[in-house]
N, CA, C and O atoms as CSV, one atom per row, in Angstrom:
chain,resi,resn,atom,element,x,y,z
A,1,MET,N,N,-13.752,-10.349,-12.360
A,1,MET,CA,C,-14.443,-9.169,-11.889
A,1,MET,C,C,-14.753,-8.277,-13.081
A,1,MET,O,O,-13.957,-8.158,-14.013
A,2,ARG,N,N,-15.904,-7.663,-13.034
A,2,ARG,CA,C,-16.294,-6.666,-14.030
A,2,ARG,C,C,-16.640,-5.383,-13.286
A,2,ARG,O,O,-17.215,-5.417,-12.198
A,3,ALA,N,N,-16.289,-4.269,-13.878
A,3,ALA,CA,C,-16.563,-2.981,-13.242
A,3,ALA,C,C,-16.915,-1.963,-14.320
A,3,ALA,O,O,-16.665,-2.172,-15.507
A,4,HIS,N,N,-17.496,-0.868,-13.876
A,4,HIS,CA,C,-17.850,0.253,-14.745
A,4,HIS,C,C,-17.274,1.517,-14.133
A,4,HIS,O,O,-16.973,1.558,-12.940
A,5,GLU,N,N,-17.121,2.541,-14.947
A,5,GLU,CA,C,-16.645,3.820,-14.432
A,5,GLU,C,C,-17.586,4.282,-13.330
A,5,GLU,O,O,-18.806,4.240,-13.487
A,6,GLY,N,N,-17.012,4.723,-12.214
A,6,GLY,CA,C,-17.793,5.186,-11.080
A,6,GLY,C,C,-17.992,4.125,-10.010
A,6,GLY,O,O,-18.396,4.454,-8.895
A,7,ASP,N,N,-17.718,2.849,-10.321
A,7,ASP,CA,C,-17.839,1.797,-9.309
A,7,ASP,C,C,-16.806,2.023,-8.206
A,7,ASP,O,O,-15.734,2.579,-8.446
A,8,VAL,N,N,-17.145,1.586,-7.004
A,8,VAL,CA,C,-16.236,1.688,-5.865
A,8,VAL,C,C,-15.719,0.298,-5.547
A,8,VAL,O,O,-16.496,-0.635,-5.343
A,9,LEU,N,N,-14.386,0.167,-5.504
A,9,LEU,CA,C,-13.747,-1.093,-5.167
A,9,LEU,C,C,-13.262,-1.027,-3.724
A,9,LEU,O,O,-12.695,-0.021,-3.297
A,10,ARG,N,N,-13.489,-2.113,-2.970
A,10,ARG,CA,C,-13.032,-2.186,-1.576
A,10,ARG,C,C,-11.935,-3.236,-1.506
A,10,ARG,O,O,-12.110,-4.371,-1.950
A,11,PHE,N,N,-10.807,-2.840,-0.944
A,11,PHE,CA,C,-9.666,-3.723,-0.780
A,11,PHE,C,C,-9.559,-4.081,0.697
A,11,PHE,O,O,-9.376,-3.207,1.544
A,12,THR,N,N,-9.675,-5.372,0.998
A,12,THR,CA,C,-9.593,-5.806,2.388
A,12,THR,C,C,-8.135,-5.914,2.798
A,12,THR,O,O,-7.258,-6.163,1.970
A,13,GLY,N,N,-7.887,-5.720,4.098
A,13,GLY,CA,C,-6.527,-5.856,4.604
A,13,GLY,C,C,-6.051,-7.293,4.471
A,13,GLY,O,O,-6.787,-8.223,4.800
A,14,ARG,N,N,-4.841,-7.480,3.998
A,14,ARG,CA,C,-4.315,-8.835,3.788
A,14,ARG,C,C,-3.607,-9.379,5.022
A,14,ARG,O,O,-3.362,-10.581,5.125
A,15,THR,N,N,-3.288,-8.509,5.938
A,15,THR,CA,C,-2.668,-8.941,7.188
A,15,THR,C,C,-3.377,-8.257,8.342
A,15,THR,O,O,-4.035,-7.231,8.165
A,16,VAL,N,N,-3.233,-8.845,9.537
A,16,VAL,CA,C,-3.866,-8.272,10.722
A,16,VAL,C,C,-3.329,-6.860,10.940
A,16,VAL,O,O,-2.121,-6.626,10.900
A,17,GLY,N,N,-4.243,-5.931,11.171
A,17,GLY,CA,C,-3.864,-4.546,11.424
A,17,GLY,C,C,-3.789,-3.670,10.191
A,17,GLY,O,O,-3.640,-2.454,10.308
A,18,THR,N,N,-3.890,-4.265,9.006
A,18,THR,CA,C,-3.884,-3.477,7.774
A,18,THR,C,C,-5.313,-3.054,7.484
A,18,THR,O,O,-6.187,-3.904,7.318
A,19,PRO,N,N,-5.562,-1.748,7.420
A,19,PRO,CA,C,-6.945,-1.290,7.208
A,19,PRO,C,C,-7.425,-1.506,5.769
A,19,PRO,O,O,-6.631,-1.595,4.833
A,20,GLU,N,N,-8.744,-1.585,5.630
A,20,GLU,CA,C,-9.344,-1.623,4.303
A,20,GLU,C,C,-9.149,-0.260,3.645
A,20,GLU,O,O,-8.977,0.749,4.328
A,21,HIS,N,N,-9.177,-0.239,2.329
A,21,HIS,CA,C,-9.175,1.035,1.617
A,21,HIS,C,C,-10.079,0.903,0.401
A,21,HIS,O,O,-10.405,-0.198,-0.040
A,22,HIS,N,N,-10.474,2.058,-0.128
A,22,HIS,CA,C,-11.424,2.116,-1.238
A,22,HIS,C,C,-10.828,2.896,-2.395
A,22,HIS,O,O,-9.975,3.764,-2.205
A,23,ALA,N,N,-11.288,2.577,-3.594
A,23,ALA,CA,C,-10.878,3.307,-4.791
A,23,ALA,C,C,-12.068,3.362,-5.741
A,23,ALA,O,O,-12.880,2.438,-5.793
A,24,THR,N,N,-12.159,4.448,-6.487
A,24,THR,CA,C,-13.221,4.630,-7.477
A,24,THR,C,C,-12.650,4.362,-8.863
A,24,THR,O,O,-11.574,4.857,-9.199
A,25,VAL,N,N,-13.361,3.583,-9.665
A,25,VAL,CA,C,-12.920,3.284,-11.024
A,25,VAL,C,C,-13.098,4.551,-11.866
A,25,VAL,O,O,-14.208,5.060,-12.023
A,26,VAL,N,N,-11.993,5.041,-12.396
A,26,VAL,CA,C,-12.001,6.238,-13.236
A,26,VAL,C,C,-12.145,5.846,-14.704
A,26,VAL,O,O,-12.807,6.538,-15.478
A,27,LYS,N,N,-11.515,4.719,-15.086
A,27,LYS,CA,C,-11.570,4.272,-16.472
A,27,LYS,C,C,-11.362,2.759,-16.517
A,27,LYS,O,O,-10.488,2.218,-15.840
A,28,VAL,N,N,-12.176,2.092,-17.323
A,28,VAL,CA,C,-12.020,0.658,-17.555
A,28,VAL,C,C,-11.137,0.505,-18.782
A,28,VAL,O,O,-11.478,0.994,-19.858
A,29,LEU,N,N,-9.997,-0.176,-18.627
A,29,LEU,CA,C,-9.039,-0.302,-19.717
A,29,LEU,C,C,-9.140,-1.632,-20.455
A,29,LEU,O,O,-8.601,-1.769,-21.554
A,30,GLY,N,N,-9.822,-2.610,-19.869
A,30,GLY,CA,C,-9.980,-3.917,-20.498
A,30,GLY,C,C,-11.299,-4.009,-21.255
A,30,GLY,O,O,-12.149,-3.126,-21.144
A,31,PRO,N,N,-11.464,-5.078,-22.024
A,31,PRO,CA,C,-12.712,-5.268,-22.774
A,31,PRO,C,C,-13.856,-5.717,-21.872
A,31,PRO,O,O,-13.636,-6.457,-20.914
A,32,ASN,N,N,-15.064,-5.280,-22.169
A,32,ASN,CA,C,-16.281,-5.732,-21.487
A,32,ASN,C,C,-16.255,-5.575,-19.971
A,32,ASN,O,O,-16.770,-6.435,-19.256
A,33,GLY,N,N,-15.664,-4.490,-19.467
A,33,GLY,CA,C,-15.657,-4.235,-18.038
A,33,GLY,C,C,-14.610,-5.001,-17.256
A,33,GLY,O,O,-14.623,-4.981,-16.025
A,34,GLU,N,N,-13.706,-5.673,-17.941
A,34,GLU,CA,C,-12.671,-6.462,-17.284
A,34,GLU,C,C,-11.429,-5.611,-17.022
A,34,GLU,O,O,-11.250,-4.568,-17.650
A,35,PRO,N,N,-10.561,-6.053,-16.089
A,35,PRO,CA,C,-9.329,-5.321,-15.785
A,35,PRO,C,C,-8.419,-5.252,-16.998
A,35,PRO,O,O,-8.557,-6.033,-17.940
A,36,PRO,N,N,-7.485,-4.305,-16.965
A,36,PRO,CA,C,-7.111,-3.429,-15.852
A,36,PRO,C,C,-8.045,-2.232,-15.731
A,36,PRO,O,O,-8.795,-1.900,-16.649
A,37,TYR,N,N,-7.971,-1.592,-14.553
A,37,TYR,CA,C,-8.760,-0.400,-14.260
A,37,TYR,C,C,-7.841,0.738,-13.842
A,37,TYR,O,O,-6.828,0.526,-13.177
A,38,ARG,N,N,-8.210,1.938,-14.240
A,38,ARG,CA,C,-7.549,3.136,-13.699
A,38,ARG,C,C,-8.429,3.556,-12.537
A,38,ARG,O,O,-9.622,3.796,-12.723
A,39,VAL,N,N,-7.855,3.651,-11.322
A,39,VAL,CA,C,-8.626,3.963,-10.127
A,39,VAL,C,C,-8.058,5.175,-9.414
A,39,VAL,O,O,-6.883,5.512,-9.559
A,40,ARG,N,N,-8.930,5.831,-8.631
A,40,ARG,CA,C,-8.525,6.967,-7.795
A,40,ARG,C,C,-8.851,6.594,-6.349
A,40,ARG,O,O,-9.998,6.305,-6.007
A,41,TYR,N,N,-7.819,6.608,-5.514
A,41,TYR,CA,C,-7.987,6.313,-4.091
A,41,TYR,C,C,-8.531,7.535,-3.365
A,41,TYR,O,O,-8.554,8.638,-3.911
A,42,ASP,N,N,-8.968,7.325,-2.125
A,42,ASP,CA,C,-9.559,8.405,-1.324
A,42,ASP,C,C,-8.627,9.602,-1.165
A,42,ASP,O,O,-9.094,10.732,-1.027
A,43,ASP,N,N,-7.306,9.367,-1.181
A,43,ASP,CA,C,-6.351,10.468,-1.013
A,43,ASP,C,C,-6.036,11.199,-2.317
A,43,ASP,O,O,-5.218,12.120,-2.331
A,44,GLY,N,N,-6.689,10.788,-3.424
A,44,GLY,CA,C,-6.493,11.448,-4.718
A,44,GLY,C,C,-5.484,10.765,-5.627
A,44,GLY,O,O,-5.388,11.102,-6.807
A,45,HIS,N,N,-4.729,9.810,-5.093
A,45,HIS,CA,C,-3.735,9.083,-5.876
A,45,HIS,C,C,-4.427,8.235,-6.938
A,45,HIS,O,O,-5.429,7.584,-6.642
A,46,GLU,N,N,-3.911,8.230,-8.171
A,46,GLU,CA,C,-4.456,7.414,-9.255
A,46,GLU,C,C,-3.414,6.413,-9.723
A,46,GLU,O,O,-2.217,6.699,-9.729
A,47,THR,N,N,-3.884,5.236,-10.115
A,47,THR,CA,C,-3.006,4.187,-10.635
A,47,THR,C,C,-3.813,3.189,-11.442
A,47,THR,O,O,-5.043,3.205,-11.404
A,48,GLU,N,N,-3.125,2.316,-12.177
A,48,GLU,CA,C,-3.776,1.233,-12.908
A,48,GLU,C,C,-3.606,-0.046,-12.106
A,48,GLU,O,O,-2.525,-0.323,-11.587
A,49,ILE,N,N,-4.684,-0.830,-12.006
A,49,ILE,CA,C,-4.627,-2.051,-11.206
A,49,ILE,C,C,-5.273,-3.230,-11.919
A,49,ILE,O,O,-6.110,-3.059,-12.806
A,50,PHE,N,N,-4.872,-4.418,-11.517
A,50,PHE,CA,C,-5.541,-5.676,-11.790
A,50,PHE,C,C,-5.967,-6.171,-10.414
A,50,PHE,O,O,-5.115,-6.651,-9.666
A,51,PRO,N,N,-7.248,-6.077,-10.041
A,51,PRO,CA,C,-7.672,-6.449,-8.696
A,51,PRO,C,C,-7.374,-7.918,-8.372
A,51,PRO,O,O,-7.510,-8.805,-9.215
A,52,GLY,N,N,-6.968,-8.137,-7.130
A,52,GLY,CA,C,-6.681,-9.488,-6.662
A,52,GLY,C,C,-7.850,-10.057,-5.878
A,52,GLY,O,O,-8.935,-9.475,-5.881
A,53,PRO,N,N,-7.650,-11.184,-5.205
A,53,PRO,CA,C,-8.734,-11.854,-4.490
A,53,PRO,C,C,-9.278,-11.067,-3.302
A,53,PRO,O,O,-10.390,-11.347,-2.853
A,54,GLY,N,N,-8.539,-10.096,-2.778
A,54,GLY,CA,C,-9.015,-9.305,-1.646
A,54,GLY,C,C,-9.792,-8.064,-2.064
A,54,GLY,O,O,-10.012,-7.170,-1.246
A,55,CYS,N,N,-10.212,-7.995,-3.329
A,55,CYS,CA,C,-10.920,-6.819,-3.844
A,55,CYS,C,C,-12.378,-7.173,-4.141
A,55,CYS,O,O,-12.671,-8.206,-4.743
A,56,VAL,N,N,-13.290,-6.289,-3.704
A,56,VAL,CA,C,-14.721,-6.493,-3.917
A,56,VAL,C,C,-15.311,-5.248,-4.560
A,56,VAL,O,O,-15.007,-4.130,-4.143
A,57,ASN,N,N,-16.153,-5.432,-5.572
A,57,ASN,CA,C,-16.850,-4.305,-6.182
A,57,ASN,C,C,-18.054,-3.996,-5.307
A,57,ASN,O,O,-18.968,-4.813,-5.201
A,58,GLU,N,N,-18.065,-2.822,-4.678
A,58,GLU,CA,C,-19.118,-2.459,-3.735
A,58,GLU,C,C,-20.311,-1.785,-4.386
A,58,GLU,O,O,-21.300,-1.511,-3.705
A,59,THR,N,N,-20.251,-1.511,-5.674
A,59,THR,CA,C,-21.337,-0.827,-6.344
A,59,THR,C,C,-22.489,-1.796,-6.563
A,59,THR,O,O,-22.279,-2.982,-6.818
A,60,HIS,N,N,-23.705,-1.279,-6.459
A,60,HIS,CA,C,-24.884,-2.106,-6.648
A,60,HIS,C,C,-24.912,-2.676,-8.057
A,60,HIS,O,O,-24.344,-2.081,-8.973
A,61,PRO,N,N,-25.568,-3.830,-8.248
A,61,PRO,CA,C,-25.638,-4.408,-9.594
A,61,PRO,C,C,-26.349,-3.475,-10.572
A,61,PRO,O,O,-27.213,-2.697,-10.168
A,62,PRO,N,N,-25.991,-3.548,-11.861
A,62,PRO,CA,C,-26.642,-2.688,-12.847
A,62,PRO,C,C,-28.153,-2.919,-12.884
A,62,PRO,O,O,-28.625,-4.045,-12.723
A,63,GLN,N,N,-28.882,-1.862,-13.093
A,63,GLN,CA,C,-30.340,-1.956,-13.163
A,63,GLN,C,C,-30.765,-2.377,-14.557
A,63,GLN,O,O,-30.172,-1.954,-15.549
A,64,ASP,N,N,-31.780,-3.199,-14.630
A,64,ASP,CA,C,-32.371,-3.581,-15.906
A,64,ASP,C,C,-33.359,-2.481,-16.267
A,64,ASP,O,O,-34.363,-2.302,-15.578
A,65,ALA,N,N,-33.088,-1.750,-17.328
A,65,ALA,CA,C,-33.903,-0.590,-17.694
A,65,ALA,C,C,-35.366,-0.948,-17.919
A,65,ALA,O,O,-36.252,-0.145,-17.627
A,66,ALA,N,N,-35.628,-2.143,-18.434
A,66,ALA,CA,C,-37.006,-2.534,-18.727
A,66,ALA,C,C,-37.811,-2.816,-17.468
A,66,ALA,O,O,-39.033,-2.661,-17.465
A,67,PHE,N,N,-37.137,-3.229,-16.395
A,67,PHE,CA,C,-37.862,-3.641,-15.207
A,67,PHE,C,C,-37.565,-2.765,-13.983
A,67,PHE,O,O,-38.298,-2.830,-12.996
A,68,GLY,N,N,-36.497,-1.943,-14.028
A,68,GLY,CA,C,-36.197,-1.025,-12.938
A,68,GLY,C,C,-35.719,-1.686,-11.661
A,68,GLY,O,O,-35.847,-1.109,-10.581
A,69,ARG,N,N,-35.170,-2.886,-11.764
A,69,ARG,CA,C,-34.622,-3.556,-10.582
A,69,ARG,C,C,-33.391,-4.361,-11.014
A,69,ARG,O,O,-33.199,-4.603,-12.205
A,70,PRO,N,N,-32.554,-4.778,-10.051
A,70,PRO,CA,C,-31.341,-5.521,-10.424
A,70,PRO,C,C,-31.669,-6.740,-11.273
A,70,PRO,O,O,-32.687,-7.399,-11.058
A,71,ARG,N,N,-30.807,-7.035,-12.233
A,71,ARG,CA,C,-31.037,-8.112,-13.189
A,71,ARG,C,C,-31.268,-9.463,-12.523
A,71,ARG,O,O,-32.120,-10.231,-12.970
A,72,GLU,N,N,-30.514,-9.767,-11.450
A,72,GLU,CA,C,-30.670,-11.078,-10.847
A,72,GLU,C,C,-31.999,-11.254,-10.123
A,72,GLU,O,O,-32.361,-12.382,-9.786
A,73,GLU,N,N,-32.739,-10.169,-9.872
A,73,GLU,CA,C,-34.050,-10.275,-9.228
A,73,GLU,C,C,-35.169,-10.477,-10.252
A,73,GLU,O,O,-36.286,-10.838,-9.882
A,74,ARG,N,N,-34.878,-10.247,-11.538
A,74,ARG,CA,C,-35.882,-10.388,-12.584
A,74,ARG,C,C,-36.171,-11.852,-12.839
A,74,ARG,O,O,-35.260,-12.679,-12.850
A,75,ARG,N,N,-37.426,-12.170,-13.042
A,75,ARG,CA,C,-37.808,-13.566,-13.314
A,75,ARG,C,C,-38.597,-13.646,-14.574
A,75,ARG,O,O,-39.012,-14.734,-14.974
């Protein structure tokens, strides 16, 4: 996973009845957007994490400045 400051991470519930939760990346601590990340949860709590398989980066893909649309759509 790669993330940037300001990205929103969604953590899915790992067991039935466990709700999803979200966190905003406050600081990327690894090289090239890789973990660990310092995140802030909706309740204001901050911590450092290494996201597991139940974590999804919900932020839209980075825009290609030359073309103004997501990189994977450029041909």
